[in-house]
N, C-alpha and C positions, 0 to 999 in steps of 0.2 A: 841203273838205267838199261832196259833191256833193248838192244838194238840188233839182235842176231837174226835179221830177216834178209833173205836174198831174193832177188827179182827172178823170176822165172817167166817163160811164155806163158801169156794169160790163158787160163782155162776157159772153156766154153761154159760159163756159169747158167746160161740160159739162151734161148733162141737169139742168134745175131741178126734176125730179119728186121728188128725194130730199128737197126742203124743202117740198112742198105741205102737209105736216101742221103746219108750223111757224107761228109767230105772224105775222100780217100786216104789223104795223109793223117787222118785220125784213127786209122786202124790199129788196133791193139796189139803190139809186139812187145818182145822182151827189150827192144831198144828204146822205147818210149819212157823217157825219165826226165824229171823236172826237179830242180831246187829252187825253193823259195826262201830268200833271205830277208829276214825282218829284224831291223836293228832295235835293240832294246831301249825303251825311254830315250830315244835319240837325241831330242833337243837338250834334254837335262843332262845326259851324258856327255854331249859335246861342250857343255858349260863346265862340268866336272873335270873334263879332259884338260880344258885350258887352264881352269883355276884348281890347283891342287887342294885348296883349303875348302873346296866344296864336296870333296869326295867324301862318301860315307855319311853324308848329312842329307836330311830331306829337303829337296830343292823344288821350287814351283816356278816354272818359266811363264812369264807374262808379257803381254804387249805393253802394259802399264802396271807398275808396282805400287801404286796408290792404294789406299784403304780398300777402295770398291773395285780395284782392279781384278780380273779373273785369271785363273790358272789355265793356260791352253795346254801344258804338258807338266808331268810330274817326274820325278827321279824314282828309281826302284825303292829306295829307302823311304819316300813318301808314300808309295802305294803300299808298302808293307805295313804301313801305319793306318791303312784304311782310308787315306785321302782319295779324292775323286777330281778328276780334272773337270774344268768348266764351272766350277763354284768360285765364289768371291773369296778374295784373300782374307777378308776380316773374318769369314766363317772358317777358312782353313786353319788360320793362325790360331783361332779359338780352340780348334780341335787339336792342333799340334803346334804349341808355342815357340818350338825351336825350328820351325819351317824357315827356310832362307827364299825369299822372294828374288828372282833374278830376271831382268829385262831380256828380252829376245835379241839375238844377233843373227838374223837371217842369212847374211853373207857368209858368216861363219858355218852355218849348217849346209850351205850350198858348196862350199870349199870341201867339207868332210864328205859330201855326198859323191863329189868327183872322184875324191881319192878312193873311196869304196868301190865305186864302179870300175875304176882302173884295176883294182885287185881282181874282181870277178871276170874281167875281160882278159885276165892272164890265163884262165882255164876254159873259157868258151867264147866264141864270136857271137853266140846267140844270148845275149844279155838284154833284157827288157826292164828299164826302171818303171815300177808301178807307182811309186810316190817318192818323196824326199827321203823316206827310211825304208823302202822296200824295193826288192827286184826279183826278177824270175830269171834264172838260168836254165836254158834248155840243153842238156848234155846228151840228147837222144843219139846224136851223130858221134858221140866220144866213147861208146861203150867198150870199145877195144882198148881205149887208152886209160879209162878209169874203171878198173875192175871192181872196186869197192867204192860205191857213192859216198858212204859213211866216212871213208878216209879223206876223200876229196872235201867233204864238209868240214872235217877237223883242220885240213890245211888252210881253208878260206879263213876259219875262225882265227887262226895262229897269225895269218898274213895281215888281217885287219888289225889285230893287236900290235903286230910288229910294225907295219908300214903306215898305218893311218893313226891309232891312238890305243894305248895300253888299257884305257878305262873304257874302251867301245866294245860292247859284246852284242851278239846276235843270236837269234833262234833260227835254226835252219831246218825246214821241212822237206822231206824227199818223197815224192809220189809220182805216178805215171801222168798226172795232169796238174795244172796250175792250182786248181781249187784245192784238191785234196793236200798238196804240198803246203798251200797256205793253212789249211786246217791243221796240218801237222806242227805248224809253229805255234798255234794257239794251245796246244796240249802241254807243252812244257816251256815255262818261261820262268826267269831269264836264261839266257845262255843254252837253250835246248837244242837237242838234236833227235829228230823222231822221223821214222820212215813208215810210210803206209804203202802196204803192197797188197795185191790180189790175195794173198794167204792171210794177212792179219786184219784186213779192213773190216770184217764184221766184228772182230773183237774190239777194234778201236771205236766203232760206232755205237756198239753195245754199251759203252760208258757214258755216252753223251745224251743230252736232251736236244729238242729240235732247235731251240733258241741258241744252243752252242754252235750251230753251223754258222759260219760268216755268210751274212746275207739273209737270214731268216729271223725276222723279229717278231713281236707278239702277234701282229696281224696276219701275216702268213701261217704261223704256227697254229692259230685259232682255225683258220681255214682247213688246215691239213687234218687237224683233230676231228673236226666235223666230218670229214671224209673217212674217217676211221684210221688214219695215219697218225699214229701217236708218237713214234720214236724215229731217229735217223735210220735204224736198221729197217723198219717198216717203210720209210722213204725210199731207201735203196731198191727194194724188191717191188715197190709198186710198178705198175705199168705206166708208160708215158701217157696214155689216154686218161687214165685215173687221176695222174697228177696235174694234167692239163685241165680237167673238169674241176679239180678241187681248188686250184689257184686261178681259174677263169683266164688262163693266159697260157701263151707258148712257153712262158717262164717254167711252168711246170715240167715240161719235156727237158729242158736245160738240167733241171734238178736230177732227172733221170741220168742224163748223160754224165753229169759230174761225178755221181757216186757210183757210176759203172765205168769209170775210166776214160770217158771221152773228153776232148778238149773244146771248151766253149768260151774260156776266159782269157786266152792269149791272143785274141783277135783285136787288132787296133781299131777303134771306133773314132769317128770324127766327132767334133764338139756337138753337144746337144744344147749346152748353155755356157755362158760365162758369167761369173759373178764377181762383183767387188763390194766388200762390206767392212765395216769398221765398228769396233766398240769405241765409245767416246769417253774420255775421261772427265772428271769433275772440273778440272782446269780449264779444258776445252770448252765445256758447256758455258763458261762465263762470257763467252764472246761470240756473238752472233755472227761477226764477219769470219771468225775461225770456222765455225760450223758451215757457213756458205762455202768458203773455200774448200773444205773437206768434201762437200758435196760435188763441187765442180771437179775436184781431183779424182773421185770415183769415176766420173763420166769420162775423163781423159785416159784413166787407165784402161777402161773397157775400148775405147776407141783404138788404143795402142794394141791391145790384143786382137781386135777385128782387123786391123790393117796388117797385122804380122800373119793372121791365119786367111787373108784374102776373103773375108766374108762380110756380109751385110746382115743386120737383123731386121725383123719385122716385128718383134715383141718385146716390151720391156716391163719388167716387175720390179716395183720398188717398195720397200718397207721402212717404217721407222718404229723404234721402241722407246719407252718413256720411263721415268724413275718410278712412277706408281705401278709398273707392270702392264700398262695399257699399250696398244700399238696401232698403227695405221698401215694399210697397205693397198695397193692398187695395181691394176695391170693395163698396159696401154698397147693397143694393136695399131700398127701402121701400115697403110696400103703402100706407102713408099718405103723402100729398103733404105736403111739408115746406117751409116758408119761414123759419121762425125760424133764425137763427144759433146760438142756444142749443141748439135740437134737433140741428142738424147737429154741433155740438161734442160733445154728449153721445154721438150715435152713433160718432163718430170716437174718442173716448176709450174707449168700451165695446169697439170692435174692437182697439184697441191693447192694452187690458188682456187680452182674449181670446188675442191672439197671445203676449203676454208669458207668460201662464199656460201655454198649450200648450208652449211652447219652452223654458221655464224660463230665459228671458234677462233681460238688464237692460232697464229702461223704454226705449222707443223715443225718448221726449224725454230725451236725454242730452247730456253735454258734448261728443260728437263730432259732433253734428248739423250738417250744412253747408247743408242746403236742406229746404224742406218746402212741399207744395202740396195744395190741395184743389180738385176740380173737381166742379160740380153739373150734372146733365143730365136727360134725359127729362122734359122739363117739361110741366107741365099748366096752361093758362091759369086764372087764378083764378075767372073767371066760369063755368067748367065744373066747379067743385068745389061739392058740397053740404056747406057747412060745419056744417050742423045735425048731420051725423053726428058731429063731434068736439067734445069738450067744450071750451067758452070759446073755440072757434076763431074766430068772428066778432069777439069782444072784442078777441082777441089780434092779429087782422089790423088791425082798425081802429086799434089802439094803435100798431102798427108804422107805419102810414101817417102818423098824426099826428106821431109822433117825427121821421120823415124829412122831413115837410114843414116842421117847424120847423127842423130842420137846414139845409135848403136855403135857406129864407128868411132865417134870423137868424145862421147859422153853426154848424159841426158840434159845437162845444164848448158850445152853449148849453143843450142837454139831452143826457144821456148815460145808456145803460143801465149797470147794475152792471157787466156783462160788458166794457164798454167802457173803464172807468176804468183808466188806466194805459197804454192802447195808443199813445198819442201818442209815448211816448219809445221805443217799440221797433218801430214800423211806419212806416217812412219812406214818404213819398209817392214813388210811382215811375210810370212811363209806359211803355207797350209800344208795338211797331211794328205790332200787329194791329189789330183791329176797334176803332173808336172810336164806337160806337153809344151807348155810356153818356154820351157828352160832349153828345149832342144831345137837347133835348126839344122835342117839336113842330116839329122843323126848325131850332131855334135852338141855338146852341153855349152850353152852361153851363160857363163858364171856372172856376167855382168847384167843380165836381164832382171829387172825389178818387178815384182807382181803386185 
């Protein structure tokens, strides 16, 4: 493993004039240094950490372990056998008969997440959790303390094994910005350690395809190729204007920044959307009451998140998937900002009923339902809403805040809305790989928060 790279002041590779309009704190100096910590096969390794007899075996972590359940995460051993997450268990077991399906334990993953963040915070105050299994450490202000960032990375790996779990490994990328550090973690897994510097970046990019870059899928790759940009190295040296034209968006300029050491990915963004969705087991499909309770539960979870973020939505997207592979989806736009889960549920049911009436079809909530999801977006901050325009709106909002304050302080089952009664038996606690903003309140991790 070649890691003999040392950071030096950034050479002027080309005219810096293209960056003159950008943020001053992003200027390239020898002090700019980021570590990206990516836990390997995190959900599966948490299970293997707790259960010794799962270690060294191919493991599939699933929300449901029935025949038609799907694997949301795989152990390193399962990946080495060519298995892919997202496939049904019956297909995976046919491919790998000794696969061990394990149900998810979200609270367990949150607890491990907290311990890992505590390890990172021993070395830097600037730790940004990016997901349940990823974090960015900015050590730009610690260059006098940490002479060799690779040595620091090895200490972090050792501390995680010692203080969190001996079966937990991570890949660590080191680079002048968060994107390149993330890219470095993708190059060597599991338990990797790769450093990208101004001196070796061309060598690194020269071994990759466009779609190897996190964030470039087939669509954008096709657009870039049409513009004559066929490789990551050509992407790095293309002008910002050429990239903007190729991708028909300011996103092209961001790619120029990323590959030339500017920081564009460490900025905290507000929510653009919130989603609640569930895969439905065969057993759940047997009861229409259970399916309707599940739909209600999704709406109430979105209400909880909007109350917590102090926003109202004006757009609702809903989808349903069925056993035969077909689906239904619709978008609801509301002139009135909405925060109440009951109102969201009412609008969704009205739209379902309208579709059923227009097409003379059976109800969308039926025994063939395999998945359902609701997304709320087009947010309006609650302090920008004139609630006096709406009947009892202030009273309703205050009541919601009181209810969730009691839930957060004393437990979510201490006070319940009528719409929530019964949802505990149908809506399993789950955890995703994406944003974990809802886990943090005023910068502190809320381990009791359920998503």
